[in-house]
C-alpha positions as CSV (number, residue, x, y, z in Angstrom):
1,X,-107.0,254.7,108.9
2,X,-108.9,251.5,107.4
3,X,-110.9,248.6,108.5
4,X,-110.5,245.1,107.0
5,X,-113.4,245.2,105.1
6,X,-113.3,248.9,104.2
7,X,-115.6,249.5,101.3
8,X,-117.9,252.1,99.7
9,X,-120.7,250.1,101.9
10,X,-121.9,250.1,105.1
11,X,-119.8,248.0,107.7
12,X,-121.0,246.8,111.0
13,X,-118.9,248.1,113.8
14,X,-120.0,245.5,116.1
15,X,-117.9,242.5,114.4
16,X,-115.3,244.6,112.3
17,X,-111.7,245.2,114.0
18,X,-111.4,248.8,115.6
19,X,-108.1,248.9,117.2
20,X,-106.5,251.2,114.7
21,X,-109.5,253.3,114.7
22,X,-109.3,253.9,118.7
23,X,-105.4,254.7,118.4
24,X,-106.0,257.6,116.1
25,X,-108.7,259.0,118.1
26,X,-106.8,258.4,121.1
27,X,-103.7,260.3,119.5
28,X,-106.1,263.2,118.1
29,X,-107.8,263.8,121.0
30,X,-104.7,263.5,123.4
31,X,-106.7,261.2,125.5
32,X,-106.2,257.8,127.3
33,X,-109.0,255.4,126.2
34,X,-110.4,252.7,128.9
35,X,-110.6,249.5,126.9
36,X,-112.8,247.9,129.3
37,X,-115.5,250.3,128.6
38,X,-115.7,250.0,124.7
39,X,-119.3,249.8,123.7
40,X,-119.9,248.6,119.9
41,X,-123.0,249.2,118.0
42,X,-123.5,248.8,114.1
43,X,-122.8,252.2,113.3
44,X,-121.0,253.5,115.9
45,X,-118.4,252.8,118.7
46,X,-118.2,254.3,122.4
47,X,-115.7,254.5,124.9
48,X,-114.9,256.3,128.2
49,X,-111.7,258.4,128.7
50,X,-109.1,258.5,131.6
51,X,-110.5,262.1,132.0
52,X,-114.0,261.3,132.9
53,X,-115.4,261.7,129.2
54,X,-117.1,259.8,126.6
55,X,-115.9,259.3,123.1
56,X,-118.6,258.4,120.5
57,X,-116.9,257.0,117.1
58,X,-119.1,256.9,113.8
59,X,-118.3,255.7,110.5
60,X,-120.8,257.3,107.8
61,X,-120.9,256.8,103.8
62,X,-120.2,260.1,102.0
63,X,-123.6,259.8,100.4
64,X,-125.3,259.8,103.6
65,X,-123.6,263.1,104.7
66,X,-125.8,265.9,103.8
67,X,-124.6,269.3,102.5
68,X,-125.4,270.8,105.9
69,X,-122.2,268.4,107.1
70,X,-122.4,266.2,109.6
71,X,-121.7,267.9,113.1
72,X,-125.2,267.4,114.7
73,X,-123.5,266.7,118.2
74,X,-121.6,270.0,117.9
75,X,-124.3,271.8,116.6
76,X,-126.4,270.8,119.3
77,X,-123.9,272.1,122.1
78,X,-125.6,275.5,121.4
79,X,-128.9,274.8,122.0
80,X,-130.4,276.2,125.1
81,X,-133.0,274.8,127.9
82,X,-132.3,271.1,127.1
83,X,-130.7,268.4,129.3
84,X,-127.7,266.8,127.5
85,X,-124.0,265.9,127.7
86,X,-121.8,269.0,127.2
87,X,-119.8,268.8,124.1
88,X,-115.8,269.3,124.4
89,X,-114.1,268.5,121.0
90,X,-114.1,266.1,118.0
91,X,-111.9,264.8,115.2
92,X,-112.9,263.9,111.8
93,X,-111.4,262.1,108.9
94,X,-111.8,260.7,105.6
95,X,-111.4,257.1,105.1
96,X,-108.4,256.4,102.9
97,X,-109.7,253.2,101.1
98,X,-113.8,253.7,101.2
99,X,-116.0,256.4,100.4
100,X,-116.6,257.3,104.1
101,X,-115.8,259.6,106.6
102,X,-114.9,258.8,110.5
103,X,-116.1,261.3,113.4
104,X,-115.5,261.3,117.0
105,X,-117.0,263.5,119.4
106,X,-116.0,263.7,122.9
107,X,-118.8,265.0,125.6
108,X,-119.1,264.8,129.2
109,X,-120.2,261.5,131.0
110,X,-123.9,260.7,130.8
111,X,-125.7,261.3,134.5
112,X,-127.0,257.9,134.2
113,X,-127.4,254.5,131.9
114,X,-129.7,254.6,129.2
115,X,-133.2,253.8,129.7
116,X,-133.0,250.5,127.7
117,X,-132.7,249.6,124.0
118,X,-134.2,251.4,121.4
119,X,-137.5,249.4,121.5
120,X,-138.2,248.4,125.1
121,X,-139.9,245.0,125.8
122,X,-140.8,246.0,129.6
123,X,-141.8,249.3,131.1
124,X,-139.2,251.3,132.9
125,X,-139.7,252.8,136.1
126,X,-139.6,256.5,135.5
127,X,-140.8,259.2,138.0
128,X,-142.5,262.0,137.1
129,X,-139.9,264.4,137.1
130,X,-138.2,262.5,134.3
131,X,-141.0,263.3,132.2
132,X,-141.2,266.4,133.0
133,X,-137.8,266.9,131.9
134,X,-138.2,265.1,128.8
135,X,-141.2,267.5,128.2
136,X,-139.4,270.4,128.7
137,X,-136.3,269.4,126.7
138,X,-138.7,268.5,123.7
139,X,-140.7,272.1,124.2
140,X,-137.3,274.1,124.2
141,X,-136.0,272.2,121.0
142,X,-139.1,272.8,119.3
143,X,-139.0,276.4,120.2
144,X,-135.4,277.3,118.7
145,X,-134.4,278.1,115.5
146,X,-132.0,276.1,112.7
147,X,-131.1,275.9,109.1
148,X,-130.3,272.2,109.8
149,X,-132.6,269.6,108.5
150,X,-133.0,266.2,110.5
151,X,-131.7,263.0,109.0
152,X,-133.5,260.5,110.9
153,X,-132.2,256.9,110.0
154,X,-129.4,258.8,108.2
155,X,-131.9,260.1,105.3
156,X,-132.5,263.7,104.9
157,X,-136.2,264.1,105.6
158,X,-138.4,266.0,103.2
159,X,-142.0,266.2,102.1
160,X,-141.3,263.5,99.6
161,X,-139.8,261.2,102.0
162,X,-143.1,261.6,104.4
163,X,-145.5,261.1,101.4
164,X,-143.5,258.2,100.0
165,X,-143.1,256.4,103.3
166,X,-146.8,256.6,104.0
167,X,-148.2,256.1,100.7
168,X,-146.1,253.2,99.9
169,X,-147.7,251.4,103.1
170,X,-151.1,252.9,103.5
171,X,-153.9,253.7,101.4
172,X,-156.9,256.4,102.2
173,X,-158.1,259.7,101.1
174,X,-155.9,262.2,102.8
175,X,-153.3,264.9,102.2
176,X,-149.9,264.0,103.4
177,X,-148.4,267.6,103.0
178,X,-146.7,268.8,106.5
179,X,-147.6,272.0,107.7
180,X,-145.0,272.6,110.4
181,X,-141.3,272.1,110.6
182,X,-139.7,272.5,113.7
183,X,-136.0,271.3,115.4
184,X,-136.3,267.5,116.3
185,X,-133.7,265.3,117.8
186,X,-134.7,262.8,115.0
187,X,-133.7,259.7,117.0
188,X,-135.6,259.7,120.0
189,X,-135.7,256.1,121.6
190,X,-135.2,254.7,124.9
191,X,-131.5,254.0,124.2
192,X,-130.6,257.7,123.6
193,X,-132.2,259.0,127.3
194,X,-130.9,258.4,130.6
195,X,-132.5,257.6,133.9
196,X,-133.2,258.3,136.6
197,X,-131.5,261.7,135.7
198,X,-132.9,262.8,132.4
199,X,-130.6,263.4,129.8
200,X,-130.9,263.1,125.9
201,X,-127.9,262.3,123.7
202,X,-126.9,261.1,120.3
203,X,-127.6,264.4,118.7
204,X,-126.2,263.3,115.1
205,X,-129.5,263.8,113.3
206,X,-131.2,266.5,114.5
207,X,-132.6,269.4,112.6
208,X,-136.0,270.6,111.1
209,X,-138.5,267.9,110.9
210,X,-142.3,267.6,110.7
211,X,-144.2,268.7,114.2
212,X,-144.5,265.4,116.0
213,X,-141.5,263.4,114.7
214,X,-140.0,262.7,118.1
215,X,-143.0,262.2,119.8
216,X,-144.1,259.3,117.3
217,X,-140.7,257.8,117.3
218,X,-141.0,257.5,121.1
219,X,-144.0,256.0,121.0
220,X,-143.2,253.7,118.2
221,X,-140.5,252.2,120.3
222,X,-142.9,251.8,123.2
223,X,-145.4,249.9,121.6
224,X,-144.4,246.3,123.0
225,X,-145.4,247.8,126.3
226,X,-148.8,249.4,125.6
227,X,-149.0,251.3,128.9
228,X,-145.6,252.7,128.1
229,X,-147.0,253.9,124.6
230,X,-150.3,255.4,126.3
231,X,-148.1,257.1,128.3
232,X,-146.0,258.8,125.7
233,X,-149.2,259.6,124.2
234,X,-150.3,261.4,127.2
235,X,-147.1,263.2,128.0
236,X,-146.9,264.6,124.3
237,X,-150.9,264.8,123.8
238,X,-150.4,268.0,121.9
239,X,-148.1,266.8,119.1
240,X,-150.0,263.7,118.6
241,X,-153.7,265.4,118.3
242,X,-152.1,267.6,115.7
243,X,-152.4,267.1,112.0
244,X,-148.6,266.7,111.4
245,X,-148.5,264.5,114.7
246,X,-151.1,262.2,113.1
247,X,-148.8,262.1,109.7
248,X,-145.6,261.3,111.5
249,X,-147.6,258.4,113.6
250,X,-148.3,257.1,109.9
251,X,-144.6,257.6,109.1
252,X,-143.3,255.9,112.4
253,X,-145.7,253.2,111.8
254,X,-144.6,252.8,108.2
255,X,-141.4,251.5,109.5
256,X,-143.2,248.9,111.6
257,X,-145.6,247.6,109.0
258,X,-143.9,248.1,106.0
259,X,-142.2,245.4,103.5
260,X,-139.5,244.6,106.2
261,X,-141.8,244.0,109.1
262,X,-141.0,241.1,110.9
263,X,-143.9,238.7,111.6
264,X,-143.2,238.2,115.5
265,X,-142.6,242.0,116.3
266,X,-144.7,242.7,119.4
267,X,-145.7,246.0,118.1
268,X,-147.4,245.0,115.0
269,X,-151.1,244.6,116.4
270,X,-150.8,247.9,118.1
271,X,-149.3,249.9,115.1
272,X,-152.1,248.5,113.0
273,X,-154.9,249.5,115.4
274,X,-153.5,253.0,115.5
275,X,-153.0,253.3,111.8
276,X,-156.8,252.4,111.3
277,X,-157.9,255.2,114.0
278,X,-155.3,257.9,112.7
279,X,-156.5,257.4,109.0
280,X,-159.9,257.9,109.8
281,X,-159.0,260.9,111.8
282,X,-157.6,262.7,108.8
283,X,-159.9,261.7,106.4
284,X,-162.4,263.2,108.5
285,X,-160.6,266.3,108.5
């Protein structure tokens, strides 16, 4: 099954034809897809089914699929104490014309709409029990055990990646060695959580990561709304106060302030202020 622009390079599924892909998924999963519900993103396509489930389809280049495989949503289904959609099944196949693979996972429907886009520009109305559910899920996740390694932005995270990301953007006399590696969602942002009922979805990249990665990622996606970013820091205070949490704050800020920084990004000023504070804290030991 191919796209009109099938290559060994990444493609944008927002603009590429996906009719053949949807047909293959429909036949493989033996389900009727509802065309009016299709949601297209750069790397994935989602669609509701006639049996009240949701199918998420992703194309990933072979060199972005680690040795551990590419079954994050399936693997996450065994995790306990986490509010997430129930996983039902999947179909996976190799692209015939490119060094890429396709994967479609079928899950139960979300209990609500996503909170917003990955980066918010205004504060959502989230009750205290929503934050309690978020904390309970993240704490439960961190307490479990896995051999998976997280792949944020489809890049397998490792000490070398952390060090390079931080050192390439920030200077300072501090150690970048991570002390604790714990299970993390690795793509925690406002587009991957629902409200008013909390649920965490899109588990493709979860696995062991430095303590504080999820908290720092959510904080970074909140920076355009300072009060929301402060709430994230308050709720995940223990993560941010840890040494690894400080490193993950720099790791998240390196993506905002690095060579691809947009001069009109509303997060820039707040990120710079936090970087200065965190580096001082790390240097002070």
